[in-house]
C-alpha positions in Angstrom: -7.2 15.3 6.8 -6.8 18.2 9.2 -7.3 15.8 12.2 -4.4 13.6 11.0 -2.1 16.6 10.4 -2.8 17.9 13.9 -2.1 14.5 15.4 1.2 14.2 13.6 2.2 17.7 14.6 1.5 16.9 18.2 4.0 14.1 18.4 7.1 15.4 20.0 9.6 12.8 18.9 11.2 12.9 15.4 10.7 11.3 13.0 7.0 10.7 13.4 6.1 7.3 11.9 2.7 7.1 10.2 1.3 3.8 9.1 -1.4 3.8 6.5 -3.4 0.9 5.1 -6.6 -0.1 3.3 -7.9 -2.3 0.6 -6.2 -2.9 -2.8 -6.9 0.0 -5.1 -8.5 2.2 -2.5 -6.0 4.9 -3.1 -3.4 4.4 -0.4 -0.5 5.9 -2.3 -2.5 8.9 -3.4 -3.7 9.5 0.2 -0.2 9.1 1.6 1.1 11.7 -0.9 -1.7 14.1 -0.2 -1.0 13.8 3.5 2.7 14.4 2.9 1.7 17.6 1.0 -0.6 18.7 3.8 2.2 18.2 6.4 4.4 20.8 4.8 6.7 22.4 5.9 7.5 19.2 7.8 10.0 17.1 5.8 8.0 14.0 4.9 9.0 10.8 3.1 6.6 8.2 1.8 7.5 4.5 1.5 5.4 1.7 0.0 5.5 -1.7 1.6 5.2 -3.3 -1.9 9.0 -3.4 -2.1 9.0 -5.8 0.9 7.1 -8.4 -1.1 8.9 -11.6 -1.7 10.0 -12.0 -5.3 7.7 -13.9 -7.7 10.3 -16.7 -7.9 10.3 -17.1 -4.1 6.5 -17.0 -4.0 6.3 -19.7 -6.7 8.8 -21.9 -4.7 6.7 -21.6 -1.6 3.4 -22.1 -3.4 2.2 -18.6 -2.6 1.8 -17.1 -6.1 -2.0 -16.9 -5.6 -1.6 -15.3 -2.2 0.5 -12.3 -3.3 -0.4 -9.5 -1.0 -1.3 -11.8 1.9 0.8 -11.4 5.0 2.9 -14.5 4.3 3.9 -13.0 0.9 6.0 -10.3 2.5 9.4 -10.2 4.1 8.0 -9.3 7.5 11.4 -9.3 9.2 12.9 -6.9 6.7 10.0 -4.5 7.1 10.3 -4.7 10.9 14.0 -3.9 10.7 13.3 -0.9 8.4 10.7 0.5 10.8 13.0 -0.1 13.8 15.9 1.7 12.2 13.6 4.6 11.4 12.4 4.8 15.0 16.0 4.7 16.2 16.6 7.9 14.2 18.5 6.7 11.1 18.7 9.7 8.8 19.1 7.6 5.6 17.5 4.3 4.9 17.1 2.0 1.8 13.8 0.6 0.9 13.5 -2.3 -1.6 12.0 -1.3 -4.9 8.9 -2.9 -6.6 8.0 -2.5 -10.3 4.2 -2.6 -10.9 4.8 -3.0 -14.6 6.8 -6.2 -14.2 4.7 -7.2 -11.2 7.8 -8.1 -9.2 10.4 -6.7 -6.9 13.5 -5.3 -8.7 16.5 -7.5 -8.0 19.0 -5.6 -5.9 16.9 -2.5 -6.5 16.5 0.1 -3.7 15.4 3.6 -3.2 17.2 6.0 -0.9 14.9 7.3 1.8 15.8 10.5 3.6 14.1 10.4 6.9 13.3 13.9 8.0 10.4 14.9 10.3 7.8 12.3 9.2 7.9 8.9 7.5 4.7 7.6 6.1 4.6 3.8 5.4 1.7 2.7 3.3 0.6 -0.7 2.0 -1.9 -3.5 2.6 0.4 -5.0 5.3 1.4 -1.7 7.0 -0.8 -2.2 10.1 -0.4 -5.9 10.6 0.1 -6.9 14.3 3.8 -7.4 13.6 4.3 -3.7 12.8 1.5 -1.8 14.5 3.6 -0.8 17.6 6.2 0.9 15.4 3.9 3.8 14.5 2.9 7.0 16.2 -0.1 7.6 14.1 -2.2 5.0 12.2 -4.6 5.5 9.3 -7.0 3.2 7.5 -8.4 4.3 4.1 -11.9 2.8 3.5 -14.6 2.9 0.8 -17.6 0.9 -0.2 -16.6 -2.5 -1.6 -18.3 -1.9 -5.0 -16.4 1.3 -5.4 -13.1 -0.3 -4.5 -13.7 -3.2 -7.0 -14.5 -0.7 -9.7 -11.2 1.2 -9.1 -9.3 -2.1 -9.1 -11.0 -3.0 -12.5 -10.1 0.4 -14.0 -6.5 0.1 -12.8 -6.1 -3.4 -14.2 -7.7 -2.4 -17.5 -5.3 0.6 -17.8 -2.3 -1.6 -17.1 -3.4 -4.0 -19.9 -3.7 -1.1 -22.3 -0.3 0.3 -21.4 1.2 -3.1 -22.0 0.4 -2.9 -25.7 3.4 -0.6 -26.1 5.7 -2.5 -23.7 6.5 -6.2 -24.5 8.5 -6.4 -21.2 5.4 -5.7 -19.2 4.0 -8.5 -17.1 0.6 -7.6 -18.6 1.7 -7.9 -22.2 0.0 -11.3 -22.7 -3.3 -9.7 -21.7 -2.9 -6.5 -23.8 -5.3 -7.4 -26.6 -8.0 -8.9 -24.5 -11.5 -7.4 -25.1 -12.9 -5.5 -22.2 -15.4 -8.2 -21.4 -12.6 -10.7 -20.8 -10.7 -8.1 -18.7 -13.8 -7.6 -16.6 -14.2 -11.4 -16.1 -10.5 -11.8 -15.2 -10.7 -8.9 -12.7 -13.8 -10.3 -11.0 -12.1 -13.7 -10.7 -8.9 -12.2 -9.3 -10.9 -10.0 -6.9 -13.1 -12.7 -5.6 -10.4 -15.4 -5.4 -7.6 -13.3 -4.0 -8.2 -9.7 -3.1 -11.5 -10.1 -1.4 -10.2 -13.0 0.7 -7.2 -10.9 1.8 -9.4 -8.0 2.5 -11.7 -9.9 4.8 -9.1 -12.0 6.6 -6.1 -9.6 6.9 -6.7 -6.0 5.7 -10.1 -5.0 7.0 -9.3 -6.1 10.6 -6.6 -3.4 10.6 -9.4 -0.8 10.6 -9.9 -1.5 14.2 -6.2 -0.9 14.9 -6.2 2.5 13.2 -6.6 5.7 15.1 -8.0 7.5 12.0 -10.3 6.0 9.4 -10.7 8.0 6.2 -14.0 7.1 4.6 -14.2 7.8 0.8 -17.2 8.0 -1.5 -17.5 6.3 -4.9 -16.1 9.5 -6.6 -12.9 9.3 -4.4 -14.0 12.3 -2.3 -13.5 12.1 1.5 -16.8 11.8 3.2 -15.5 12.0 6.7 -12.5 11.1 8.9 -13.4 8.9 11.9 -11.2 9.6 15.0 -10.9 6.8 17.4 
């Protein structure tokens, strides 16, 4: 992480825009938050691109419900405007809000973003060609495919368990599934959706990133590749 911190500190303009991407469940949000902590005392904000997803209703209208997370499922123009405003020096921005429990964007929901010295934008679409030129520093978080699938499975199983106490959760209908059924569902979702998105759209961003954080199966960082 020291190499990335040094690269951010070396950028003379403010704010420094950092784009961070990687596979579903690889730990992008955790990595972004740890990077923000490592950048102290620089004032750093972290924004997820999940809020820029189109609503489930719009995805259904466009026949994209099974491509959620693919490039076409995001409001690319809105994210581009957000990044442009940040680069232009806007001190305060609003980012749309996504609720992982309801598995949908929050209608008219926004978070206020105070843009200080550094803005980290993380998500599966953060380093798509439409956005890559907005960043000063780019990062790809990587790990073995088997490990990433295991983390995805664990996260999904946890959401199912949490839904037992929340009837409003998107996952409530799955709450009482036996673990074997959860495992089968996760494998189907991974192979049919996430693995396709990874190969076609996410993994190519590795070649666009200046830094590649390679994680081991225990979430530890094995090395940071500097391009």
